[in-house]
C-alpha positions, 0 to 999 in steps of 0.5 A: 688675401690668404697666403698659399701657406696660409691656404694649404694649412687650413686646408689641410684642416678642412679635410682632417675636420671634414675626412670620415674616421679611418676604419681600424688596421687589421692583419693582412691575412685576416684582410686576406681571408675577407677578400677571398670570401668576398671574391667567391660570394660576389663573383659567382666563379667557383672556388677552385677557381678563385685560388687558381687565380689567388695562387697564380697572383702569388707566383707573379708578385713573388717573381717580379719581388725577386727581379726588383730586390736587387735593384731596389737594394742598389739604389737604396744604398747610393742615398 
C-alpha cells in the first residue's frame, strides 16, 4: 500500500511530466493589446463599443481597488 505522502508526490511528478510547457510570459500591456484586438475581431461589436466596455471595466476596477485597499492593508498589518 502506498502512503498518502508518496501518492501525493507521485501525483505531482505525473502532473509535471504530462502537463504542456508554459507559454513565455508577456508584459500585461502587450496582453491587453492582444485581448482588445481579439475582442474586436471575434465579437462582431464596433470598436467604440469595445472601447466603452473597456473603459467601464477600468473604472469599476479602480473603484473596487480603492474600496478594498484599506481593508486589505488592515488585514495584512494584523498578521
